[in-house]
C-alpha positions in Angstrom: -17.8 -17.3 28.9 -14.1 -16.5 28.5 -13.4 -12.9 27.4 -10.2 -11.8 25.7 -11.4 -8.4 24.3 -13.3 -5.9 26.2 -16.5 -4.5 24.7 -17.3 -1.0 23.8 -20.5 1.3 24.0 -22.7 1.7 21.1 -22.2 0.3 17.7 -21.3 3.5 16.1 -18.7 4.4 18.7 -17.3 0.9 18.3 -17.1 1.4 14.5 -15.4 4.8 14.9 -12.8 3.6 17.4 -12.2 0.5 15.1 -11.5 2.7 12.2 -9.1 4.9 14.1 -7.3 1.9 15.7 -7.5 -0.4 12.7 -4.0 -1.7 13.2 -4.7 -3.1 16.7 -4.2 -6.8 17.1 -5.0 -9.2 19.8 -2.6 -12.0 20.3 -4.1 -15.3 21.5 -3.2 -18.9 22.1 -5.3 -21.7 21.0 -7.7 -22.9 23.7 -8.0 -26.4 24.9 -10.5 -28.8 23.2 -14.0 -27.7 24.4 -15.8 -30.1 26.7 -19.3 -31.3 26.2 -21.7 -28.4 26.4 -19.0 -25.9 25.4 -17.7 -24.6 22.2 -14.6 -22.6 21.2 -15.3 -19.6 19.0 -12.8 -17.2 17.1 -14.3 -13.9 15.9 -12.7 -11.1 13.7 -12.5 -8.1 15.9 -15.0 -5.4 15.1 -18.3 -3.8 16.2 -20.4 -6.8 15.5 -17.9 -9.1 17.3 -18.1 -6.8 20.3 -22.0 -6.8 20.2 -22.0 -10.5 19.9 -20.0 -10.7 22.9 -22.3 -8.5 24.9 -25.2 -10.7 24.1 -23.6 -14.1 24.6 -25.0 -14.5 28.3 -28.5 -14.5 26.7 -27.4 -17.3 24.3 -25.7 -19.4 26.8 -28.7 -19.2 29.2 -31.1 -20.1 26.4 -29.1 -22.9 24.8 -27.2 -24.3 27.9 -24.0 -24.0 25.8 -21.0 -22.3 27.3 -19.1 -20.2 24.8 -15.2 -19.7 25.1 -14.8 -16.6 22.9 -11.6 -15.3 21.4 -11.6 -12.0 19.3 -8.6 -11.3 17.2 -8.1 -8.0 15.3 -5.9 -6.8 12.3 -4.4 -9.3 9.9 -3.6 -11.7 12.8 -6.7 -13.6 12.4 -6.0 -14.6 8.7 -2.6 -16.1 9.8 -4.2 -17.7 13.0 -7.0 -19.2 10.8 -4.4 -20.8 8.4 -2.4 -22.2 11.2 -5.5 -23.6 12.8 -7.2 -25.2 9.8 -4.1 -26.3 7.9 -2.2 -27.7 10.8 -2.7 -30.8 12.8 -6.2 -29.9 13.7 -7.9 -27.0 15.6 -9.8 -26.9 18.8 -12.2 -24.2 17.5 -15.5 -25.1 16.7 -16.5 -21.8 14.9 -14.1 -19.6 13.1 -15.1 -16.4 11.2 -13.4 -16.5 7.8 -13.3 -14.0 5.0 -15.8 -14.8 2.3 -13.1 -14.6 -0.6 -11.1 -17.3 1.2 -13.9 -20.0 0.8 -12.3 -21.3 -2.5 -8.9 -21.6 -0.8 -10.1 -23.5 2.3 -12.9 -25.3 0.3 -10.5 -27.0 -1.8 -8.5 -28.3 1.3 -11.7 -29.9 2.7 -11.3 -28.3 6.1 -14.7 -26.8 6.4 -17.8 -28.7 7.4 -20.8 -28.6 5.0 -23.6 -26.8 6.8 -26.3 -28.1 4.3 -27.4 -31.1 6.4 -27.8 -28.7 9.6 -29.7 -26.1 7.5 -32.3 -28.8 6.4 -32.6 -30.2 9.9 -35.7 -28.6 11.4 -34.6 -29.5 14.9 -31.4 -27.5 14.5 -32.6 -24.6 12.2 -35.2 -22.5 13.9 -38.5 -22.1 12.1 -38.0 -18.3 12.1 -34.5 -18.4 10.7 -35.8 -16.9 7.5 -33.3 -18.0 4.9 -35.5 -16.4 2.3 -34.4 -13.0 3.5 -30.8 -13.8 2.8 -29.8 -13.0 -0.8 -28.6 -15.9 -3.0 -25.5 -14.0 -3.8 -24.5 -13.9 -0.2 -25.3 -17.6 0.3 -23.2 -18.4 -2.8 -20.3 -16.4 -1.5 -19.9 -19.0 1.3 -20.6 -22.0 -1.0 -17.8 -24.2 -2.5 -18.1 -27.2 -4.5 -22.0 -27.4 -4.0 -21.4 -27.2 -0.2 -22.6 -24.6 2.1 -19.3 -24.2 4.0 -20.2 -21.1 5.9 -23.1 -18.5 6.6 -22.9 -14.6 6.1 -22.1 -12.8 9.3 -20.6 -9.5 8.4 -21.2 -8.3 4.8 -20.0 -5.0 3.2 -20.1 -3.8 -0.4 -18.9 -0.9 -2.4 -21.3 2.0 -2.6 -20.9 5.7 -3.4 -20.4 8.1 -0.4 -21.2 11.5 -1.4 -21.5 15.1 0.3 -25.1 16.1 -0.5 -24.3 19.7 0.5 -21.4 20.1 -1.9 -23.3 18.6 -4.7 -26.3 20.9 -4.0 -24.0 24.0 -3.9 -22.4 22.8 -7.2 -25.9 22.6 -8.8 -25.9 18.8 -9.1 -29.3 17.5 -8.4 -28.6 13.6 -8.0 -25.7 11.5 -7.0 -23.5 10.3 -9.8 -25.2 7.4 -11.5 -22.6 6.5 -14.2 -18.9 6.3 -14.2 -18.8 9.3 -16.7 -20.9 11.3 -14.1 -18.8 10.2 -11.2 -15.6 11.7 -13.0 -17.4 14.8 -14.0 -18.7 15.4 -10.6 -15.1 14.7 -9.1 -13.7 17.5 -11.5 -16.5 19.9 -10.5 -16.2 19.3 -6.8 -12.3 19.3 -6.7 -11.3 22.4 -4.8 -8.0 21.8 -3.3 -6.7 22.2 -0.6 -10.1 22.6 1.1 -11.8 19.7 -0.5 -10.8 17.2 -3.2 -13.2 15.7 -5.7 -12.7 12.0 -4.7 -10.9 9.8 -2.4 -9.1 6.4 -3.4 -7.2 3.6 -1.8 -4.1 3.5 -4.1 -1.7 2.2 -1.5 -0.3 -1.2 -2.5 -2.5 -3.6 -0.6 -5.6 -5.7 -1.2 -7.6 -2.4 -0.9 -6.0 -1.3 -4.2 -6.9 -4.6 -5.9 -10.5 -4.5 -4.6 -11.0 -0.8 -5.7 -9.7 -1.7 -9.2 -11.8 -4.8 -9.3 -15.0 -2.8 -8.6 -14.4 -0.5 -11.6 -13.2 -3.5 -13.6 -16.6 -5.3 -12.9 -18.8 -2.4 -13.9 -16.8 -2.0 -17.1 -17.8 -5.5 -17.9 -14.3 -7.2 -17.3 -13.1 -9.6 -14.7 -10.1 -11.7 -13.7 -11.2 -15.0 -15.1 -14.2 -16.0 -17.2 -16.6 -18.8 -16.5 -14.3 -21.3 -18.0 -11.5 -20.2 -15.8 -9.5 -18.4 -18.6 -7.6 -15.3 -17.5 -9.2 -12.1 -19.0 -7.1 -9.3 -17.2 -5.8 -8.0 -20.6 -9.2 -7.7 -22.3 -10.3 -4.3 -23.7 -12.7 -3.9 -20.8 -9.7 -4.3 -18.3 -7.8 -1.6 -20.3 -10.8 0.8 -20.3 -11.4 0.1 -16.5 -7.7 0.9 -15.6 -7.5 4.0 -17.7 -10.7 5.3 -16.0 -9.3 4.4 -12.5 -6.1 6.1 -13.1 -7.8 9.2 -14.5 -9.4 9.8 -11.2 -6.2 10.3 -9.4 -6.0 14.0 -10.7 -9.0 14.8 -8.5 -7.7 13.3 -5.4 -5.1 14.3 -2.8 -1.4 13.9 -4.0 -0.6 11.4 -1.3 -3.6 9.2 -2.2 -1.1 6.5 -3.4 -0.3 6.0 0.4 -4.0 5.8 1.2 -5.7 2.5 2.2 -9.2 1.7 3.7 -8.6 3.3 7.1 -7.1 6.6 5.7 -10.0 7.0 3.2 -12.4 6.6 6.1 -10.7 9.4 7.9 -10.8 11.5 4.7 -14.5 11.0 4.3 -15.5 11.7 7.9 -13.2 14.6 8.2 -14.6 16.3 5.0 -11.3 16.1 3.1 -13.0 14.5 0.0 -16.4 15.0 -1.6 -16.9 11.5 -2.7 -15.6 8.0 -2.8 -16.6 4.5 -3.8 -16.2 2.8 -0.3 -17.1 -0.3 1.7 -20.5 0.2 3.7 -18.9 -1.1 6.9 -17.5 2.5 7.5 -20.9 4.2 6.9 -21.8 4.4 10.6 -18.7 6.6 11.4 -20.0 9.2 9.0 -23.0 9.5 11.4 -21.2 9.9 14.6 -20.9 13.7 15.5 -18.0 13.2 17.9 -15.9 11.5 15.3 -17.2 13.0 12.1 -17.3 16.5 10.6 -19.9 15.5 8.0 -22.7 14.1 10.2 -25.9 15.1 8.4 -24.0 16.0 5.2 -23.0 12.5 3.9 -25.3 10.5 1.7 -25.1 7.1 0.1 -26.1 5.6 -3.4 -25.4 2.6 -5.5 -22.0 2.5 -7.0 -21.6 4.2 -10.5 -22.4 2.1 -13.6 -19.9 2.1 -16.6 -21.6 -0.8 -18.7 -23.2 -3.0 -16.2 -24.4 -2.6 -12.6 -21.9 -4.3 -10.2 -21.0 -4.1 -6.5 -18.1 -6.1 -5.1 -19.0 -7.7 -1.9 -16.9 -8.7 1.0 -17.2 -9.6 4.6 -16.9 -12.5 7.1 -18.8 -15.7 7.5 -19.1 -18.1 10.3 -17.6 -21.5 9.4 -17.3 -24.8 11.4 -14.1 -26.7 11.0 -14.5 -30.2 9.7 -12.4 -31.3 12.7 -14.8 -29.9 15.2 -16.1 -32.4 17.8 -19.1 -30.2 18.6 -20.7 -29.4 15.2 -24.4 -29.3 16.3 -23.7 -26.9 19.2 -21.4 -24.7 16.9 -24.3 -24.7 14.5 -26.7 -23.5 17.1 -24.4 -20.6 17.8 -24.1 -19.7 14.1 -27.9 -19.6 13.6 -28.2 -17.4 16.8 -25.4 -15.0 15.8 -26.7 -14.7 12.3 -30.4 -15.1 12.9 -33.1 -12.5 12.4 -33.3 -11.4 16.2 -29.6 -10.8 16.4 -29.5 -9.1 12.9 -32.4 -6.8 14.0 -30.5 -5.9 17.2 -27.3 -5.1 15.3 -29.4 -3.1 12.7 -31.1 -1.1 15.4 -27.7 0.1 16.6 -26.5 1.1 13.1 -24.7 -2.1 12.2 -25.1 -3.2 8.5 -27.3 -6.1 8.3 -27.2 -8.6 5.3 -30.9 -9.6 5.4 -33.0 -7.8 2.7 -36.1 -7.4 5.0 -33.9 -5.3 7.4 -32.1 -3.3 4.8 -35.4 -2.4 3.1 -37.2 -1.6 6.4 -38.4 2.0 6.0 -37.8 3.1 9.6 -34.3 1.7 9.6 -33.3 3.2 6.2 -34.4 6.6 7.5 -32.2 6.3 10.5 -29.4 4.6 8.6 -29.3 6.0 5.1 -26.8 3.6 3.6 -29.1 0.6 4.1 -30.9 1.0 0.8 -27.6 1.5 -1.0 -26.4 -1.9 0.6 -29.6 -3.6 -0.5 -29.1 -2.3 -4.1 -25.6 -3.6 -3.9 -26.6 -7.1 -2.8 -28.7 -7.4 -5.9 -25.9 -6.9 -8.2 -23.2 -8.4 -6.0 -19.9 -9.6 -7.5 -17.6 -11.8 -5.3 -13.9 -11.8 -5.8 -12.7 -14.4 -8.4 -13.6 -17.9 -7.2 -10.4 -19.7 -7.4 -8.1 -20.9 -4.8 -5.2 -18.9 -6.4 -6.9 -15.5 -5.8 -4.7 -14.6 -2.7 -1.6 -14.9 -4.8 -3.3 -13.2 -7.8 -4.5 -10.3 -5.5 -1.0 -9.8 -4.2 0.5 -9.7 -7.6 -2.1 -7.3 -8.8 -1.6 -4.9 -6.1 2.1 -4.8 -6.7 1.5 -4.1 -10.5 -1.5 -1.7 -9.9 0.7 0.4 -7.5 3.3 0.8 -10.1 0.6 2.0 -12.5 -1.1 4.5 -10.4 2.3 5.9 -9.5 3.3 6.3 -13.2 6.0 3.7 -13.2 4.1 1.5 -15.7 1.7 2.4 -18.4 -1.8 1.0 -18.4 -1.1 -1.4 -21.2 2.1 -2.7 -19.4 -0.1 -2.9 -16.3 -2.8 -5.0 -17.7 -0.3 -7.2 -19.7 1.6 -8.0 -16.6 -1.5 -8.7 -14.6 -2.6 -11.1 -16.9 0.7 -12.8 -17.1 0.9 -13.2 -13.3 -2.7 -14.5 -13.0 -2.0 -17.1 -15.7 1.2 -18.2 -13.8 -0.9 -18.8 -10.7 -3.8 -20.5 -12.4 -1.7 -22.3 -15.1 -3.3 -21.3 -18.3 
């Protein structure tokens, strides 16, 4: 087993350290083509990757397959993945890829279809339990009726809220609707001690994702089922007006906040609430890094017109060019199987299997599990189009001008629709 990234202690300590050092990257060269009985694996850096690395000796002993493991952090893995898959051919046999990149790579035909392997009882263990993996997550890693990946790390938007602050304000339940969320943010807003809500309004994909969450629950979208751009719909205007209105209950510099800064604000008690990804929830429970341990609670994201929770995460994929597909698939079924998933869950990593998220003992220990399960029932992926990366970038540029007051809401939705139409061609 070749190690290019040292492991850390418990899952929660790893999560906390990752959030504090999110900009860390790990440069790496492409390994030589794996020999028979070996596979080359490239994983996105994070607590689950570190835990996977710690448990590799058991997999290697049981399977007889040697794993040459590479772990890459930051945005480097996205560039590396593109270079590997779209170049002259990669020597990696398994690559972790963001779920919203499936349309882009799926149309290129560079990812192997895992369907035949999943149907092969000699390759898929009898206890793999596909029924405990929600259809929405399986669909996230499908393209053109092919299962081009399997869920590995999954996160979704849920509401983080300070139960002690709600109780002190006489609020008896977490905000269930968008209207309640804004009302709560106003009531809990007591600067500079604490602000009503945190947001990720810095120009980045975090800004686009956060707006897309509100857009989805307001009944809007980027494209409809026929591929028509609908970013200038009445629902899009309502969602953006609402989103901008939250800024008055957030810190002044929130237009410079991205994912990591919001995580810090939540864990340090700077904000009372936020709609945030579940993969930072473990940080809130770690007393050494969090000032809100025992005070933070979690609930389904607020509903405007329809329940919705944007999902994200990383899957495990086999390049079409791999010479070791069966061994690569055995690694995937081990890394995403119920045994490893349970081990990850026991340490506070967010599992994607419903059976674990709804486990009563686990949900008491890790209080965001039920909110994650609720989210997976109403999961919304990013727009399923190869043009999404370009649309995402254009939207974040326009949204950043709207939230800083340089564009009106009407100008913003009009320009976002025009930018999307340019990319899609309608």
